[in-house]
C-alpha positions in Angstrom: 67.1 113.1 90.4 64.3 114.5 91.6 63.9 114.2 95.4 60.6 115.0 97.0 60.3 118.1 99.4 59.1 116.6 103.1 58.8 118.9 106.0 60.9 116.7 108.3 63.9 116.9 110.4 66.6 118.9 108.8 69.0 116.5 110.4 67.2 113.6 107.9 67.6 115.5 105.0 71.3 116.0 105.3 72.5 112.8 106.2 70.6 111.3 103.2 72.0 114.1 100.9 68.8 114.9 100.0 68.5 118.0 97.9 65.1 120.1 98.3 63.9 122.1 95.4 62.9 120.7 92.2 65.5 120.9 89.5 67.7 123.0 91.3 71.4 121.4 92.5 74.1 122.9 94.6 77.4 121.6 93.7 80.4 121.2 96.0 83.8 120.0 96.1 82.9 116.8 98.2 86.9 116.1 99.1 87.4 119.3 100.4 88.4 122.9 100.7 91.9 124.3 102.7 90.6 127.1 104.7 92.8 129.9 103.0 92.1 129.1 99.4 89.3 130.3 97.4 86.4 128.2 97.6 82.8 128.3 95.4 80.2 126.1 94.6 77.8 126.3 91.4 74.1 126.1 91.9 71.9 124.8 88.6 68.7 124.9 88.4 66.4 124.3 85.2 64.0 126.8 86.6 64.3 130.5 86.5 65.1 131.5 90.1 66.6 134.5 91.6 69.3 133.7 94.2 70.7 136.7 96.2 72.2 135.2 99.7 73.3 131.4 101.3 74.0 130.3 104.6 76.8 127.9 105.5 75.6 125.6 108.8 77.2 122.8 110.3 76.8 119.5 109.0 75.4 117.8 112.6 74.1 120.6 114.7 72.8 122.5 111.7 73.8 126.1 113.4 74.1 128.8 111.1 78.1 129.6 110.9 78.2 132.2 108.1 76.0 134.1 106.0 76.8 135.3 102.6 75.7 137.5 99.7 78.9 136.8 97.2 76.4 135.5 94.5 77.2 135.8 90.9 74.4 135.0 88.4 76.4 133.5 85.2 72.8 133.3 83.3 71.4 130.4 81.2 73.8 127.5 79.7 72.3 124.3 77.7 69.5 123.4 79.4 69.9 124.8 82.9 67.9 128.1 82.6 69.9 129.4 85.9 73.4 129.2 86.8 75.1 131.1 90.1 78.7 130.8 91.4 78.3 131.1 95.4 81.7 132.3 96.8 82.6 131.7 100.5 86.3 132.1 100.3 86.4 134.5 103.3 85.0 131.5 105.5 87.7 129.6 106.9 86.0 127.9 109.9 87.4 123.9 109.7 84.9 121.0 110.4 82.2 119.7 107.9 79.2 121.6 106.5 76.7 122.2 103.9 75.3 125.0 102.1 71.7 126.5 102.3 69.8 129.2 100.0 65.9 129.2 100.1 65.0 125.7 100.3 68.0 124.0 98.2 70.5 122.3 100.2 73.9 121.3 99.2 76.1 117.8 100.4 78.2 117.8 103.3 81.8 119.5 102.4 84.7 119.5 104.7 87.5 122.9 105.2 90.0 121.7 106.9 94.0 121.4 105.8 94.9 118.4 107.5 91.9 116.5 105.0 94.0 116.2 102.2 96.8 114.5 104.4 97.1 110.8 103.3 95.4 111.4 100.1 97.8 110.4 98.0 98.4 106.9 99.5 94.8 106.1 98.2 96.2 107.0 94.4 99.0 104.9 95.0 97.0 102.0 96.8 95.1 101.9 93.1 98.3 101.9 91.3 99.5 99.2 92.9 96.6 97.3 92.6 97.3 97.5 88.6 100.5 96.0 89.0 101.2 93.2 86.2 105.0 91.7 85.9 107.2 90.3 88.7 109.5 91.5 91.7 112.7 91.0 90.4 112.5 92.9 86.8 109.6 95.2 87.8 106.4 95.3 85.6 103.9 97.7 84.4 100.4 98.8 85.2 97.0 98.0 83.5 94.2 100.1 82.5 90.8 99.5 83.1 89.5 96.6 81.6 92.4 94.7 80.1 96.0 93.7 80.9 97.9 95.1 77.9 101.2 96.5 78.3 100.7 100.2 76.9 104.9 101.4 77.5 103.8 105.0 76.3 101.1 105.2 79.2 103.7 103.2 81.8 106.7 105.8 81.2 104.3 108.7 81.6 103.0 107.0 85.0 106.7 106.6 85.8 107.7 110.0 85.3 104.5 111.9 86.7 105.1 109.8 89.9 109.0 110.9 90.1 108.1 114.6 89.3 105.3 114.7 92.2 108.1 113.4 94.6 110.8 115.6 93.5 108.5 119.0 93.9 106.8 117.4 97.1 109.7 114.7 99.0 108.3 115.4 102.7 104.5 114.2 101.9 105.0 110.8 100.9 105.1 108.0 103.5 107.3 105.0 103.5 105.0 102.0 104.8 105.3 99.5 101.9 108.2 97.8 100.0 109.2 97.6 96.4 107.2 94.4 95.9 103.9 96.1 97.5 104.1 94.4 100.5 102.9 96.1 103.7 106.4 96.7 105.3 108.7 99.8 105.0 111.8 99.6 103.5 113.4 103.3 103.7 112.2 104.4 100.3 109.0 106.5 100.0 106.3 104.4 98.7 106.0 106.8 95.6 109.4 105.9 94.5 108.7 102.0 95.0 105.9 102.4 92.6 108.0 104.8 90.3 110.9 102.1 90.3 108.6 99.2 89.7 108.3 100.9 86.3 111.7 102.1 85.9 112.3 98.2 86.1 110.4 97.7 83.3 111.4 100.4 81.1 115.0 99.6 81.4 114.7 96.7 79.3 112.1 97.3 76.6 113.6 96.7 72.8 113.3 100.5 72.5 115.5 99.8 68.7 111.8 98.1 67.6 110.1 101.1 69.5 108.6 104.3 67.9 110.3 107.6 68.4 107.2 109.0 70.7 107.5 106.5 73.1 111.7 106.2 73.2 111.3 110.3 73.9 109.1 109.4 76.8 111.2 106.5 78.1 114.3 108.5 78.2 112.6 111.2 80.2 111.3 109.0 82.9 115.0 107.0 83.0 116.9 110.2 83.2 114.7 111.7 86.2 114.8 108.8 87.8 118.3 108.6 87.7 118.3 112.1 89.2 115.6 111.1 92.0 116.9 107.5 92.9 120.6 108.4 93.0 119.9 109.7 97.0 118.7 105.6 97.1 120.6 103.5 94.9 123.6 104.8 93.2 124.0 101.9 90.9 120.6 101.5 89.9 120.7 105.1 89.2 123.9 104.9 87.0 122.2 102.2 85.2 118.8 104.4 84.3 121.3 107.6 83.4 123.5 105.2 80.9 120.2 103.4 79.2 118.6 107.1 79.2 121.2 108.4 76.7 121.8 105.3 75.1 118.4 105.4 73.8 118.2 109.0 73.1 121.2 109.1 70.6 119.4 105.9 69.1 115.9 108.1 68.9 117.7 111.2 66.9 118.6 108.8 64.1 115.2 107.5 64.0 113.5 108.0 60.7 110.2 110.3 61.4 107.2 110.6 59.0 106.5 113.8 60.7 102.9 114.8 59.3 101.6 111.1 60.2 100.2 109.7 62.9 102.0 106.7 64.4 100.8 103.6 65.1 101.3 103.1 68.7 100.1 99.8 70.7 97.0 100.4 68.9 96.5 104.1 69.5 97.1 107.1 67.4 99.6 109.3 69.0 100.4 112.3 66.1 102.9 114.3 68.4 106.2 113.2 69.3 108.4 116.3 69.3 107.4 117.4 73.0 108.7 113.7 74.4 111.7 114.5 72.6 111.9 118.0 74.4 110.9 116.3 77.3 113.8 113.7 76.9 116.5 116.2 75.9 115.4 118.8 79.1 115.9 115.6 82.0 119.2 115.0 80.1 120.2 118.3 80.7 119.2 118.6 84.2 121.2 115.0 84.5 124.2 115.8 83.0 124.3 119.8 82.3 125.5 118.9 79.1 124.2 122.0 77.2 123.8 120.1 73.7 121.0 118.8 75.8 119.4 121.8 76.4 119.8 123.5 72.6 117.8 120.2 71.2 115.5 121.0 74.1 114.8 124.4 73.0 114.9 123.4 69.2 112.1 120.5 69.6 110.1 122.9 71.9 109.7 125.2 68.7 107.8 122.5 67.0 105.1 122.3 69.4 105.0 125.8 71.8 101.3 125.0 73.4 99.6 121.5 74.3 97.6 120.9 70.8 94.3 119.1 72.6 93.5 122.7 74.1 92.8 123.9 70.7 91.4 120.9 69.5 87.3 119.9 69.9 87.2 115.8 69.3 90.8 114.3 69.4 90.5 110.9 70.1 92.3 109.4 73.1 96.3 109.7 73.2 96.4 111.8 70.0 98.5 114.3 71.5 99.8 112.5 75.0 101.0 113.3 77.2 98.5 116.0 77.9 101.1 118.2 79.8 104.7 118.4 79.1 107.0 119.5 81.6 109.9 121.0 79.8 109.1 124.4 79.3 107.9 124.6 83.1 111.4 123.1 84.0 113.5 125.4 80.8 111.7 128.4 83.2 113.9 127.8 86.0 117.4 128.1 83.3 119.2 131.4 83.8 118.8 132.4 80.2 116.2 135.4 79.5 115.7 134.8 76.1 114.4 131.1 76.8 112.7 132.0 79.8 110.5 135.2 78.2 109.8 132.3 75.0 108.5 129.8 77.5 106.7 132.0 79.5 104.9 133.8 76.7 104.0 130.2 75.5 102.7 129.2 78.8 100.4 132.1 79.1 99.1 131.8 75.8 98.2 128.4 76.8 96.4 129.1 80.2 94.7 132.3 78.4 93.3 130.1 75.7 92.2 128.0 78.7 90.4 130.7 80.3 88.7 132.0 77.2 87.1 128.2 77.1 86.2 128.6 80.5 84.2 131.5 80.2 81.7 129.9 78.3 80.7 127.4 80.9 79.5 128.1 84.7 81.7 125.6 86.0 84.9 127.9 84.6 86.3 124.4 83.1 89.0 125.5 80.5 89.3 122.3 78.7 86.7 121.0 75.4 85.4 117.7 76.5 86.9 115.0 74.3 88.0 111.6 75.6 89.8 111.4 78.5 88.9 114.6 79.5 89.8 114.3 83.3 93.2 113.7 82.3 93.3 117.0 80.4 91.2 118.7 83.4 94.2 117.3 85.8 96.9 118.1 83.5 95.4 121.7 82.8 95.3 122.3 86.6 99.0 120.8 86.9 100.0 123.4 84.5 98.2 126.5 86.7 99.8 125.0 89.8 103.1 124.8 87.8 103.1 128.5 86.5 101.7 130.1 90.1 104.5 128.3 91.9 107.3 129.5 89.8 106.2 132.8 88.8 104.2 133.9 92.0 101.1 135.4 89.6 97.8 134.4 90.8 95.7 135.5 88.0 94.8 131.8 87.1 94.0 130.8 90.8 90.1 130.9 89.7 90.9 128.5 87.3 92.8 125.8 89.2 90.6 125.9 91.5 87.5 125.4 89.4 89.3 122.3 88.1 90.0 120.8 91.4 86.6 121.0 92.2 85.1 119.5 88.9 86.9 116.5 89.6 85.5 116.2 93.3 82.1 116.8 92.5 81.4 120.2 91.5 80.1 119.1 88.2 76.6 118.8 86.7 76.2 114.9 88.1 77.1 116.2 91.9 79.8 112.8 91.3 83.4 113.0 92.6 85.0 111.7 89.1 87.6 109.2 91.7 86.2 105.7 92.8 85.8 106.0 96.8 87.2 109.6 97.2 86.2 110.7 99.5 84.5 107.6 101.2 81.5 110.3 102.5 80.6 111.6 99.1 78.8 110.3 95.9 81.7 108.4 93.4 81.1 106.2 90.8 79.9 103.1 91.8 79.5 101.2 87.9 82.9 101.9 86.3 84.1 100.0 83.3 86.9 98.4 85.5 87.9 94.5 85.2 87.8 94.2 89.1 84.4 95.6 88.9 83.0 93.6 86.0 84.4 90.6 87.4 83.8 90.8 91.0 81.6 93.8 91.9 84.9 95.0 93.8 85.8 98.9 92.9 89.5 99.9 93.8 89.5 103.3 95.6 91.6 105.9 94.1 90.7 105.3 90.0 90.1 108.6 88.2 87.6 107.5 85.2 88.0 109.5 81.8 85.0 111.8 82.2 82.9 113.7 80.6 82.5 114.0 76.8 81.0 116.6 74.4 77.8 114.8 73.1 79.1 115.9 69.2 82.3 113.6 70.1 79.9 110.9 70.8 78.9 110.6 67.5 79.5 107.5 66.0 81.4 106.4 69.1 80.7 102.6 70.3 78.2 103.9 73.0 76.2 106.3 70.8 72.8 104.9 70.8 73.2 103.1 73.7 70.5 103.6 76.5 71.5 104.6 80.0 69.2 105.2 82.9 70.1 106.2 86.4 70.2 109.4 88.6 72.2 111.1 86.7 70.9 111.3 82.8 69.0 114.3 84.1 71.7 116.6 83.9 73.3 115.8 80.3 73.8 118.4 78.0 74.7 118.7 74.6 78.1 120.5 76.6 79.3 117.2 78.9 77.9 114.0 78.8 79.1 111.2 81.3 77.4 108.2 82.7 78.2 106.1 86.0 77.5 102.8 83.8 79.6 99.4 83.1 79.1 99.2 79.8 80.7 103.2 79.3 84.0 102.3 78.5 84.0 106.3 77.1 83.6 108.2 79.7 83.0 105.8 82.8 86.4 103.7 82.4 89.6 104.3 84.9 93.1 105.0 83.6 96.3 104.8 85.1 97.6 108.1 83.8 94.8 110.4 85.5 95.4 108.7 88.5 98.9 109.4 88.4 98.5 112.9 87.6 96.4 113.8 90.4 99.1 112.5 92.8 100.8 115.8 92.0 97.8 117.7 92.8 96.9 116.3 96.3 100.7 116.4 97.3 100.9 120.3 96.5 97.7 120.3 99.2 98.9 118.0 101.7 102.1 120.3 101.4 100.3 122.8 103.7 100.1 120.5 106.5 102.6 120.8 109.4 104.9 117.7 109.1 103.7 116.0 112.1 100.3 115.7 110.8 101.1 114.1 107.2 101.3 110.7 108.3 98.5 108.8 110.2 100.1 106.3 112.4 97.1 105.9 114.0 95.6 102.1 114.6 91.7 101.6 114.1 89.0 99.3 114.9 85.9 99.5 112.9 86.7 102.9 112.1 87.6 104.1 115.5 91.0 105.1 116.7 92.3 102.7 119.6 95.9 103.2 119.5 98.1 105.9 118.4 101.7 106.1 117.1 103.5 103.2 118.3 107.1 104.6 117.5 106.7 107.1 120.1 106.9 106.3 124.4 103.4 108.6 124.6 100.3 107.7 126.3 97.3 109.4 125.8 94.7 109.4 129.4 91.0 109.7 129.1 88.0 109.8 131.1 84.2 108.8 130.8 81.3 110.1 132.8 77.8 110.0 132.7 76.0 109.1 136.0 79.2 109.5 138.7 81.6 112.2 139.4 83.0 111.1 142.7 86.5 111.3 141.1 86.8 114.8 139.8 89.1 115.8 143.0 91.2 113.4 142.9 91.5 112.9 139.2 91.9 117.0 138.3 94.7 117.1 141.4 96.6 114.2 140.0 96.5 115.5 136.3 97.9 119.0 137.7 100.5 118.0 139.8 101.9 116.0 137.0 100.9 118.4 134.1 98.9 115.9 132.2 96.2 116.9 129.7 93.7 114.6 129.3 90.8 113.9 127.4 87.4 113.7 129.6 84.0 112.5 127.6 80.7 113.6 129.2 77.2 112.6 128.2 74.7 115.1 127.8 72.8 114.3 130.6 75.8 114.7 132.9 76.4 117.8 131.2 73.0 119.4 132.2 73.8 118.3 136.3 73.7 121.5 138.3 77.1 120.6 139.7 78.8 119.9 136.3 79.4 123.4 135.5 82.1 124.3 138.2 84.0 121.0 137.3 83.7 121.8 133.5 84.9 125.1 134.0 88.1 123.9 136.0 89.0 121.0 133.7 88.7 123.5 130.6 90.8 125.9 132.8 93.5 123.0 133.1 93.2 123.0 129.3 91.9 119.5 129.2 90.1 118.1 126.5 86.0 118.1 126.8 84.1 116.1 124.2 81.1 114.5 123.8 80.3 110.7 125.2 76.5 110.2 124.2 73.4 112.2 124.8 71.7 109.8 127.2 74.6 107.3 126.8 72.7 104.2 125.6 74.5 101.5 124.4 74.6 101.8 120.5 75.6 97.9 119.5 75.4 94.8 121.3 78.6 93.3 123.3 78.6 90.8 120.4 80.4 92.5 118.0 79.2 89.9 115.3 75.8 90.5 115.9 74.5 93.5 113.8 73.4 96.4 115.1 69.7 98.2 114.1 70.3 101.4 115.0 69.2 104.2 113.5 71.0 106.6 112.0 69.1 109.5 112.4 67.8 108.5 115.9 72.0 108.3 116.4 72.9 111.7 115.2 70.1 113.6 116.8 71.6 112.0 120.0 75.1 113.2 119.2 73.5 116.8 118.2 72.1 116.6 121.7 75.1 116.0 123.3 76.8 118.9 121.3 73.7 121.2 122.3 74.4 120.7 126.1 78.3 120.8 125.4 77.6 124.2 123.9 75.9 125.2 127.0 79.7 124.8 129.1 81.4 127.3 126.0 82.7 124.4 124.2 81.5 124.1 120.2 81.5 121.4 117.7 85.1 122.7 116.2 86.7 122.6 119.8 85.7 118.8 120.1 85.9 116.5 117.2 86.6 113.1 119.1 83.4 111.1 120.8 84.2 108.3 122.9 81.2 106.0 122.3 79.0 104.7 125.4 80.9 101.7 126.9 83.1 101.8 123.8 80.7 99.9 121.7 80.1 101.2 118.2 80.5 99.4 114.7 81.6 100.3 111.2 78.5 102.2 110.8 78.2 104.4 113.2 82.2 105.1 112.5 81.0 106.2 108.6 78.5 108.5 110.2 80.7 110.4 112.7 83.1 110.6 109.8 80.2 112.2 107.7 79.7 115.5 110.2 83.6 115.6 110.5 83.8 113.5 114.0 86.3 111.0 115.0 85.8 107.8 117.3 88.3 107.2 119.6 88.3 104.3 122.4 90.8 103.2 124.7 93.7 100.5 123.9 92.8 96.9 124.3 94.9 94.6 126.8 95.2 96.7 129.6 91.9 96.4 131.4 92.1 100.4 132.4 88.2 100.6 131.6 87.3 97.8 134.0 87.4 100.1 136.8 83.9 100.6 136.7 83.3 96.9 138.1 82.2 96.5 141.7 82.4 93.1 144.0 78.8 92.1 143.3 80.0 91.6 139.4 81.6 88.2 140.9 84.2 86.8 138.5 83.7 90.0 136.3 84.9 92.1 139.3 88.6 93.7 138.6 90.2 95.3 142.1 92.5 98.6 141.2 95.4 96.2 141.9 94.3 93.8 139.4 94.0 96.7 136.9 97.2 98.4 137.8 99.3 95.2 137.6 97.7 94.6 134.1 98.9 97.7 132.8 102.3 97.5 133.8 102.6 94.1 132.8 101.8 95.2 129.4 103.9 97.5 129.7 107.1 94.9 130.8 105.9 92.8 128.0 105.3 95.0 124.8 105.1 98.6 126.4 102.7 101.2 125.7 103.7 103.2 123.1 100.6 104.8 122.0 98.4 103.2 124.4 94.9 105.1 125.0 94.4 104.6 128.8 90.7 105.4 129.8 89.2 105.3 132.9 86.2 106.4 134.7 85.4 109.9 136.5 83.4 108.1 138.9 82.1 104.6 139.9 78.9 103.0 141.5 79.3 103.6 145.1 79.4 99.6 145.7 82.6 99.9 144.2 84.7 101.2 147.2 88.1 100.7 145.6 88.2 103.8 143.7 91.1 103.4 141.0 91.2 106.6 140.7 92.8 107.3 144.5 96.1 105.3 142.6 96.0 107.7 139.7 99.1 109.8 140.7 101.4 106.6 141.5 100.5 105.3 138.3 101.6 108.7 136.4 104.5 108.7 138.5 104.8 105.0 137.7 104.8 105.3 134.2 106.9 108.9 134.0 109.7 106.9 135.6 109.7 104.7 132.8 110.0 107.6 130.5 106.6 107.5 128.8 105.8 111.1 127.9 102.0 111.9 128.7 100.2 114.2 125.6 96.9 115.7 124.7 94.1 114.0 122.5 95.3 116.2 119.3 99.0 115.9 119.8 98.2 112.2 120.0 96.5 111.6 117.1 97.3 114.2 114.8 93.7 114.6 113.4 91.6 117.7 113.7 
């Protein structure tokens, strides 16, 4: 969509996600990049332009964080006369940024290894919302626009959940039970979801089921038996017996090899890959060598994924899109088996790389139906190959595929609904919940772009679509964010399940303490951290007064407590602030923003909608950071913001998140933040004794685990009863109760 170039404040441009320069766009991975990984953006233009360099800027302050000339000219492609790759792999700073080249700006993107923690939870939430069945016998998941059972897809989804857990068991949380209720049950949520599928799959009447489905059933049940034996031995044994029983039957089934099998209204051509994976999983379950022999035999019939060599295959003709058997068999201590399968995998990935060389986005699939499933499958193949062989020759392909899914594509749209919540994602998906209620679930991967040739004679061929993405359609790839497009914009559970593996791999680089978000939120702001830990965070805020500085600094130093201090820009610009901040920094305390002029952001009555302007707010915050910078404190060092009077709404939280800032406030209930009151406020006055008693009452009744106690750095002279004079005694009392005082980063586990 053409956006007018207006010579206004850059912040307005960026926070509206505008791009300057007619017909020129910079596409990025909007979910984010890992600091140590390859990082690329793609510039496309309908004009003939020359790009020699680019800069990276902080998303809030607009400061230049890096300048680069690592630009590769790809040439002309379809309607785009100029295409460039902008490589910033050497840039390892963390935070929220944007790219600028000439008068063209990218959307905001993130670089942070912690940014991928919890992303698998969103995909599992989507699958949980697709459940059909009951809590006793399990059930199935339905796709976008109907609630039909599809054993082939459900078996594959179940297998992918189990496979992801097998590879990355430590990154999955336990927040829900098997019934989908928010109640931990001692089993990771990914296995609860897999068990939902396993229960139903184990009860299917396999005698009337085609061999392609039975192969998938066996693979899922056998892997389920292997994984579940640590949690439920009896269930695992039942799955194992069922898997072998179905396998014996499937071996005897009559199969017409050269004809399509009609499976639940869909044409599935290949079945040998299903039987190969079934035999492989049974081998790893039982170590019966006959299963290994069977797996090798089945593998000779389909050495590579057929869809890599097919231009316009219909949905599910070659399903599943990745056969994990060759990758699993690489682990066998048999030189010939390793050699054969390594050769086959190499042929597949080299074929994908040849396809990728023909487009500036480096995408190695042909755009037919369910292209996003294939992109995710190919990424998984690259990932597992690299992990098993330590061969990094396909890393660029791997990263390009991941970037495509999250926005580095001609349309600049993430192919996953609501991910990231700060990005551009499908807003009109062809999904039942949206069609009927306008509700869009988070974590649904849409089917993806299709080559214009493959769309000929399809049900959407000839339909007219409008909207911001139509300008970027090409013969190579067509995608419509339109509710009537069930070919490119219909979510499917198989793609979401496959994406779990990719996000789990990226989350695995996060320290375990940062994997699980136990914080409590109010309107998007953190108001408590892990309630299971006997820890407390102490914070202070200041704008006008500083009379508590000496007492506070002394008490904290004596008890070795690292606190968080939030200062307004006006406070930071005071001459005496320099000495105080220098001392607080030397003692290791966090120092962050509290608003430039400390003006009230929202009404005290939270039911009233704020009329705060986004640009005004962000400019105020930007000035606050400018004041912090003069004290040697960068935005990267101070990612937490405590709003004036702790007043904010979900819009303000979202605006902060867009630029890489987290809102934090005190935990309600202790009255700790009321130490600013003075006697003239009459019934609204709280003495130090009132506040201290309230804190200890809460501690005695329910504990203070994960509490954020916020106090004022100084108070109105009318208040003679200064609470900070009692800070040392409070710290001693809470220490005697067994509490540990932690710094803000250790408390909330976010960066």
